PASEBA-1860 file (N, C-alpha, C; in nm, 3 decimals):
! residues 183
1> XXXXXXXX> 0.055/-0.642/2.124/0.162/-0.648/2.095/0.236/-0.804/2.169 ~ 0.302/-0.871/2.109/0.369/-1.012/2.183/0.462/-0.976/2.289 ~ 0.472/-1.036/2.403/0.576/-1.026/2.488/0.730/-1.101/2.454 ~ 0.800/-1.047/2.462/0.924/-1.077/2.440/1.012/-1.179/2.599 ~ 1.052/-1.313/2.519/1.123/-1.391/2.655/1.268/-1.291/2.686 ~ 1.310/-1.295/2.781/1.443/-1.217/2.860/1.491/-1.329/2.805 ~ 1.649/-1.320/2.762/1.731/-1.375/2.728/1.806/-1.418/2.839 ~ 1.792/-1.537/2.865/1.869/-1.609/2.997/2.058/-1.596/2.991
9> XXXXXXXX> 2.125/-1.549/3.105/2.269/-1.580/3.108/2.311/-1.726/3.090 ~ 2.388/-1.695/2.974/2.461/-1.795/2.948/2.410/-1.920/2.912 ~ 2.275/-1.925/2.862/2.171/-2.000/2.816/2.123/-1.946/2.690 ~ 2.140/-2.055/2.566/2.081/-2.012/2.434/1.885/-2.016/2.443 ~ 1.816/-1.947/2.373/1.666/-1.939/2.399/1.621/-2.025/2.286 ~ 1.567/-2.121/2.292/1.526/-2.196/2.166/1.421/-2.123/2.072 ~ 1.369/-2.150/1.954/1.270/-2.061/1.914/1.166/-2.147/1.904 ~ 1.050/-2.095/1.918/0.946/-2.131/1.874/0.892/-2.154/1.763
17> XXXXXXXX> 0.805/-2.243/1.710/0.763/-2.275/1.613/0.570/-2.250/1.600 ~ 0.538/-2.123/1.551/0.436/-2.133/1.563/0.356/-2.195/1.409 ~ 0.262/-2.298/1.417/0.219/-2.351/1.333/0.058/-2.311/1.274 ~ 0.039/-2.266/1.197/-0.115/-2.246/1.172/-0.159/-2.330/1.071 ~ -0.277/-2.433/1.074/-0.337/-2.524/1.005/-0.442/-2.512/0.978 ~ -0.453/-2.545/0.877/-0.608/-2.559/0.784/-0.711/-2.662/0.841 ~ -0.680/-2.767/0.913/-0.768/-2.862/0.951/-0.744/-2.945/1.052 ~ -0.832/-3.061/1.068/-0.744/-3.164/1.174/-0.658/-3.239/1.125
25> XXXXXXXX> -0.642/-3.321/1.012/-0.532/-3.377/0.965/-0.380/-3.308/0.991 ~ -0.407/-3.189/0.958/-0.308/-3.068/0.960/-0.199/-3.057/1.156 ~ -0.346/-3.115/1.241/-0.348/-3.066/1.353/-0.273/-3.200/1.409 ~ -0.307/-3.324/1.351/-0.291/-3.462/1.411/-0.150/-3.473/1.327 ~ -0.117/-3.432/1.227/-0.011/-3.455/1.183/0.166/-3.402/1.279 ~ 0.089/-3.247/1.335/0.196/-3.160/1.411/0.205/-3.233/1.518 ~ 0.092/-3.273/1.593/0.123/-3.390/1.720/0.179/-3.491/1.652 ~ 0.179/-3.559/1.555/0.301/-3.699/1.513/0.400/-3.624/1.533
33> XXXXXXXX> 0.462/-3.512/1.512/0.603/-3.483/1.441/0.616/-3.436/1.603 ~ 0.579/-3.394/1.695/0.598/-3.380/1.848/0.620/-3.499/1.930 ~ 0.499/-3.599/1.864/0.544/-3.735/1.923/0.686/-3.770/1.898 ~ 0.713/-3.758/1.750/0.823/-3.823/1.708/0.962/-3.781/1.727 ~ 0.927/-3.657/1.750/1.108/-3.588/1.746/1.112/-3.555/1.906 ~ 1.012/-3.570/1.995/1.044/-3.537/2.126/1.108/-3.410/2.172 ~ 1.115/-3.311/2.120/1.181/-3.209/2.089/1.162/-3.143/2.190 ~ 1.186/-3.153/2.329/1.155/-3.044/2.407/1.149/-2.868/2.446
41> XXXXXXXX> 1.290/-2.842/2.367/1.356/-2.716/2.379/1.247/-2.661/2.251 ~ 1.194/-2.697/2.172/1.078/-2.601/2.089/0.937/-2.635/2.111 ~ 0.877/-2.539/2.121/0.742/-2.524/2.132/0.695/-2.516/1.990 ~ 0.589/-2.644/1.957/0.487/-2.611/1.846/0.354/-2.575/1.890 ~ 0.311/-2.442/1.850/0.159/-2.449/1.854/0.096/-2.438/1.742 ~ -0.002/-2.550/1.740/-0.073/-2.594/1.639/-0.210/-2.509/1.610 ~ -0.208/-2.427/1.530/-0.369/-2.378/1.550/-0.478/-2.385/1.430 ~ -0.545/-2.438/1.429/-0.672/-2.455/1.377/-0.734/-2.347/1.317
49> XXXXXXXX> -0.682/-2.320/1.165/-0.794/-2.158/1.131/-0.884/-2.194/1.046 ~ -0.902/-2.320/0.911/-0.954/-2.294/0.876/-0.861/-2.231/0.713 ~ -0.937/-2.212/0.606/-0.918/-2.076/0.487/-0.893/-1.966/0.512 ~ -0.961/-1.903/0.642/-0.961/-1.767/0.691/-0.843/-1.700/0.783 ~ -0.706/-1.782/0.748/-0.618/-1.748/0.807/-0.527/-1.604/0.741 ~ -0.504/-1.479/0.822/-0.461/-1.365/0.762/-0.306/-1.324/0.845 ~ -0.282/-1.220/0.807/-0.161/-1.184/0.874/-0.209/-1.152/1.071 ~ -0.326/-1.072/1.040/-0.386/-1.030/1.191/-0.419/-1.107/1.236
57> XXXXXXXX> -0.457/-1.254/1.232/-0.490/-1.326/1.319/-0.361/-1.393/1.389 ~ -0.264/-1.430/1.291/-0.136/-1.472/1.328/-0.065/-1.361/1.473 ~ -0.084/-1.212/1.429/-0.051/-1.141/1.524/-0.140/-1.136/1.638 ~ -0.293/-1.133/1.636/-0.356/-1.186/1.734/-0.312/-1.271/1.823 ~ -0.304/-1.394/1.780/-0.314/-1.516/1.820/-0.132/-1.523/1.907 ~ -0.031/-1.466/1.863/0.083/-1.449/1.944/0.121/-1.327/2.026 ~ -0.025/-1.223/2.090/-0.045/-1.137/2.091/0.016/-1.164/2.276 ~ -0.044/-1.257/2.336/-0.009/-1.291/2.460/0.047/-1.375/2.516
65> XXXXXXXX> 0.161/-1.415/2.403/0.271/-1.523/2.413/0.435/-1.480/2.415 ~ 0.501/-1.538/2.476/0.625/-1.550/2.493/0.669/-1.535/2.332 ~ 0.753/-1.400/2.297/0.797/-1.446/2.140/0.938/-1.389/2.144 ~ 0.996/-1.419/2.031/1.148/-1.393/1.998/1.195/-1.385/1.864 ~ 1.258/-1.305/1.852/1.320/-1.258/1.682/1.330/-1.433/1.640 ~ 1.394/-1.506/1.687/1.402/-1.620/1.601/1.300/-1.707/1.620 ~ 1.195/-1.688/1.630/1.029/-1.760/1.629/1.012/-1.752/1.484 ~ 0.923/-1.864/1.445/0.916/-1.873/1.301/0.776/-1.888/1.299
73> XXXXXXXX> 0.715/-1.871/1.182/0.572/-1.893/1.186/0.556/-1.948/1.033 ~ 0.501/-2.085/1.045/0.428/-2.168/0.958/0.325/-2.156/0.915 ~ 0.239/-2.230/0.762/0.146/-2.218/0.720/0.129/-2.356/0.688 ~ 0.043/-2.416/0.701/0.050/-2.555/0.683/-0.118/-2.602/0.629 ~ -0.071/-2.578/0.476/-0.230/-2.589/0.424/-0.230/-2.667/0.316 ~ -0.323/-2.750/0.261/-0.357/-2.764/0.116/-0.386/-2.653/0.010 ~ -0.360/-2.715/-0.110/-0.389/-2.595/-0.211/-0.472/-2.650/-0.310 ~ -0.600/-2.700/-0.278/-0.683/-2.782/-0.341/-0.812/-2.663/-0.345
81> XXXXXXXX> -0.806/-2.555/-0.277/-0.899/-2.436/-0.290/-0.835/-2.333/-0.380 ~ -0.957/-2.296/-0.445/-0.898/-2.186/-0.544/-0.882/-2.054/-0.486 ~ -0.782/-2.018/-0.535/-0.676/-1.874/-0.484/-0.631/-1.898/-0.361 ~ -0.606/-2.037/-0.300/-0.530/-2.014/-0.161/-0.363/-2.015/-0.187 ~ -0.315/-2.053/-0.314/-0.168/-1.992/-0.318/-0.157/-1.855/-0.305 ~ -0.225/-1.765/-0.376/-0.249/-1.652/-0.357/-0.264/-1.606/-0.205 ~ -0.352/-1.658/-0.134/-0.375/-1.589/-0.049/-0.248/-1.609/0.092 ~ -0.220/-1.713/0.074/-0.126/-1.718/0.139/0.042/-1.727/0.124
89> XXXXXXXX> 0.063/-1.707/-0.004/0.160/-1.599/-0.035/0.173/-1.470/-0.021 ~ 0.042/-1.430/0.025/0.055/-1.289/0.028/0.079/-1.240/0.216 ~ 0.076/-1.360/0.296/0.104/-1.337/0.443/0.277/-1.343/0.420 ~ 0.294/-1.237/0.451/0.453/-1.175/0.482/0.508/-1.270/0.631 ~ 0.635/-1.311/0.609/0.679/-1.349/0.756/0.666/-1.534/0.760 ~ 0.661/-1.586/0.718/0.581/-1.690/0.719/0.617/-1.762/0.608 ~ 0.662/-1.905/0.659/0.691/-2.032/0.591/0.613/-2.104/0.519 ~ 0.583/-2.128/0.412/0.427/-2.231/0.358/0.494/-2.325/0.359
97> XXXXXXXX> 0.402/-2.430/0.436/0.422/-2.589/0.399/0.305/-2.622/0.295 ~ 0.262/-2.594/0.210/0.180/-2.620/0.100/0.227/-2.768/0.037 ~ 0.078/-2.846/0.036/0.090/-2.994/-0.033/-0.034/-2.912/-0.122 ~ -0.024/-2.978/-0.265/-0.087/-2.962/-0.352/-0.122/-3.124/-0.431 ~ -0.231/-3.179/-0.401/-0.335/-3.109/-0.337/-0.378/-3.081/-0.243 ~ -0.332/-3.203/-0.144/-0.370/-3.199/0.016/-0.270/-3.237/0.086 ~ -0.289/-3.271/0.234/-0.165/-3.295/0.299/-0.138/-3.455/0.263 ~ -0.250/-3.532/0.255/-0.237/-3.684/0.233/-0.114/-3.716/0.066
105> XXXXXXXX> -0.108/-3.597/0.033/-0.036/-3.649/-0.086/0.110/-3.619/0.011 ~ 0.127/-3.563/0.081/0.251/-3.563/0.144/0.250/-3.698/0.233 ~ 0.139/-3.765/0.264/0.152/-3.903/0.356/0.204/-4.040/0.283 ~ 0.118/-3.978/0.089/0.166/-4.058/-0.016/0.307/-4.047/-0.046 ~ 0.353/-3.958/-0.060/0.485/-3.939/-0.061/0.602/-4.047/0.036 ~ 0.551/-4.068/0.112/0.644/-4.154/0.222/0.615/-4.325/0.140 ~ 0.498/-4.333/0.067/0.470/-4.479/0.024/0.531/-4.497/-0.134 ~ 0.526/-4.374/-0.201/0.524/-4.411/-0.323/0.549/-4.288/-0.404
113> XXXXXXXX> 0.630/-4.266/-0.539/0.697/-4.185/-0.606/0.544/-4.108/-0.690 ~ 0.500/-4.017/-0.669/0.359/-3.975/-0.711/0.476/-3.842/-0.771 ~ 0.432/-3.860/-0.944/0.475/-3.752/-1.020/0.378/-3.677/-1.092 ~ 0.253/-3.749/-1.119/0.124/-3.724/-1.157/0.059/-3.638/-1.147 ~ -0.062/-3.551/-1.189/-0.139/-3.486/-1.110/-0.238/-3.583/-1.059 ~ -0.282/-3.526/-0.973/-0.362/-3.654/-0.853/-0.470/-3.545/-0.810 ~ -0.574/-3.567/-0.761/-0.697/-3.484/-0.709/-0.702/-3.522/-0.573 ~ -0.769/-3.451/-0.503/-0.771/-3.460/-0.299/-0.795/-3.637/-0.321
121> XXXXXXXX> -0.932/-3.662/-0.366/-1.002/-3.759/-0.336/-0.940/-3.899/-0.331 ~ -0.861/-3.905/-0.485/-0.766/-4.002/-0.563/-0.583/-4.011/-0.401 ~ -0.598/-3.888/-0.360/-0.484/-3.890/-0.251/-0.534/-3.980/-0.162 ~ -0.633/-3.939/-0.080/-0.711/-3.999/0.035/-0.730/-4.142/0.013 ~ -0.800/-4.144/-0.085/-0.845/-4.326/-0.129/-0.691/-4.401/-0.133 ~ -0.595/-4.354/-0.191/-0.455/-4.432/-0.205/-0.412/-4.471/-0.054 ~ -0.428/-4.375/0.036/-0.383/-4.380/0.199/-0.464/-4.467/0.225 ~ -0.586/-4.466/0.225/-0.663/-4.564/0.290/-0.640/-4.706/0.257
129> XXXXXXXX> -0.592/-4.731/0.127/-0.588/-4.835/0.032/-0.469/-4.907/0.099 ~ -0.353/-4.840/0.128/-0.218/-4.879/0.203/-0.255/-4.866/0.344 ~ -0.351/-4.801/0.440/-0.312/-4.803/0.547/-0.478/-4.830/0.582 ~ -0.471/-4.955/0.598/-0.644/-4.980/0.673/-0.645/-4.917/0.812 ~ -0.754/-4.845/0.787/-0.761/-4.741/0.939/-0.746/-4.636/0.917 ~ -0.709/-4.568/0.820/-0.672/-4.442/0.793/-0.819/-4.354/0.783 ~ -0.840/-4.265/0.876/-0.907/-4.145/0.867/-0.921/-4.026/0.873 ~ -0.947/-3.934/0.822/-0.877/-3.785/0.816/-0.894/-3.771/0.923
137> XXXXXXXX> -0.810/-3.652/0.968/-0.819/-3.626/1.125/-0.760/-3.721/1.240 ~ -0.664/-3.842/1.215/-0.581/-3.936/1.282/-0.486/-3.986/1.168 ~ -0.404/-3.994/1.299/-0.286/-4.073/1.220/-0.251/-4.204/1.289 ~ -0.315/-4.308/1.237/-0.315/-4.410/1.274/-0.198/-4.467/1.289 ~ -0.174/-4.604/1.415/-0.067/-4.670/1.412/0.031/-4.694/1.296 ~ -0.053/-4.736/1.180/0.000/-4.823/1.051/0.051/-4.678/0.990 ~ -0.003/-4.575/0.965/0.038/-4.458/0.875/0.171/-4.417/1.000 ~ 0.147/-4.384/1.119/0.230/-4.371/1.209/0.383/-4.449/1.148
145> XXXXXXXX> 0.390/-4.526/1.150/0.483/-4.655/1.131/0.553/-4.625/0.973 ~ 0.495/-4.595/0.884/0.546/-4.579/0.759/0.578/-4.424/0.768 ~ 0.511/-4.340/0.794/0.598/-4.191/0.822/0.695/-4.148/0.867 ~ 0.704/-4.257/0.974/0.837/-4.300/1.051/0.972/-4.348/0.938 ~ 0.952/-4.453/0.927/0.995/-4.555/0.842/1.072/-4.478/0.725 ~ 0.955/-4.415/0.614/1.015/-4.372/0.508/1.021/-4.209/0.490 ~ 1.014/-4.117/0.597/1.060/-4.001/0.616/1.159/-3.924/0.502 ~ 1.289/-3.973/0.502/1.346/-3.997/0.404/1.322/-3.933/0.255
153> XXXXXXXX> 1.312/-4.042/0.246/1.238/-4.100/0.136/1.105/-3.979/0.070 ~ 1.063/-3.968/0.147/0.941/-3.868/0.156/1.013/-3.723/0.105 ~ 1.132/-3.644/0.166/1.162/-3.549/0.170/1.196/-3.542/0.045 ~ 1.307/-3.648/-0.001/1.362/-3.662/-0.133/1.256/-3.670/-0.270 ~ 1.174/-3.730/-0.258/1.049/-3.733/-0.342/1.013/-3.605/-0.376 ~ 0.993/-3.532/-0.238/0.946/-3.388/-0.271/1.020/-3.308/-0.291 ~ 1.125/-3.299/-0.288/1.204/-3.214/-0.324/1.224/-3.236/-0.497 ~ 1.229/-3.341/-0.552/1.177/-3.353/-0.710/1.086/-3.284/-0.772
161> XXXXXXXX> 0.954/-3.255/-0.722/0.816/-3.232/-0.740/0.836/-3.054/-0.742 ~ 0.752/-3.020/-0.850/0.768/-2.888/-0.894/0.680/-2.839/-0.785 ~ 0.793/-2.696/-0.740/0.723/-2.642/-0.608/0.590/-2.563/-0.599 ~ 0.490/-2.588/-0.574/0.340/-2.571/-0.530/0.281/-2.599/-0.682 ~ 0.317/-2.677/-0.769/0.279/-2.739/-0.862/0.177/-2.885/-0.781 ~ 0.105/-2.929/-0.890/0.010/-3.039/-0.873/0.078/-3.148/-0.951 ~ 0.121/-3.245/-0.879/0.183/-3.273/-0.734/0.251/-3.178/-0.657 ~ 0.297/-3.168/-0.525/0.405/-3.080/-0.465/0.360/-3.120/-0.333
169> XXXXXXXX> 0.430/-3.082/-0.274/0.474/-3.062/-0.103/0.584/-3.022/-0.050 ~ 0.576/-2.886/0.025/0.701/-2.840/0.078/0.692/-2.855/0.247 ~ 0.603/-2.937/0.273/0.646/-2.999/0.421/0.791/-3.038/0.470 ~ 0.865/-3.093/0.371/0.983/-3.131/0.412/1.068/-3.030/0.505 ~ 1.035/-2.874/0.450/1.116/-2.775/0.516/1.124/-2.775/0.659 ~ 0.947/-2.772/0.712/0.991/-2.820/0.866/1.057/-2.940/0.902 ~ 1.053/-3.073/0.838/1.098/-3.138/0.894/1.259/-3.122/0.888 ~ 1.287/-3.045/0.804/1.455/-2.990/0.802/1.527/-2.950/0.939
177> XXXXXXX> 1.393/-2.855/0.932/1.427/-2.745/1.079/1.426/-2.837/1.212 ~ 1.316/-2.898/1.169/1.338/-2.991/1.331/1.450/-3.118/1.364 ~ 1.459/-3.146/1.206/1.620/-3.301/1.246/1.752/-3.179/1.280 ~ 1.754/-3.032/1.268/1.860/-2.973/1.272/1.876/-2.973/1.404 ~ 1.775/-2.989/1.523/1.751/-2.946/1.641/1.824/-3.071/1.703 ~ 1.784/-3.154/1.623/1.848/-3.335/1.669/1.983/-3.339/1.691 ~ 2.074/-3.263/1.584/2.230/-3.248/1.545/2.301/-3.204/1.672
END
């Protein structure tokens, strides 16, 4: 069982966002968000677990951490693996930040409106062509700049897509939460 934080007198305790990721690119993106938003009052824990994420893993991960009822659990995953959507949807009390087919689609939505079906290799190739120096697992400075300047466009484009269909991304849900703390 996890330890609970004591409420401080007269001060609000901000939630912790526990973000469980599929791979290195997702962790790199979370680190990008930490750098961009500089929200010291929110802790973001990125735990790279691969496709083997379970409710039990999440509970075990949080076991020795201070938690609060306002904390949120997010799953940042690609939906290109067969059965992944069903596996992730079965994990209760989490917010699914899924990209179909892959996280590079989310990056691509910062650069263009992608409404036709697309595969992972094409997403990656398009990002590599538009951001020379892009490698999976690394957010290069050129991509960093594009992610910062076109964030609102990407959110609007993602909201227009069919939820969990190809193409789609719900990563904007996390960004909306982060933006609410800057207000």
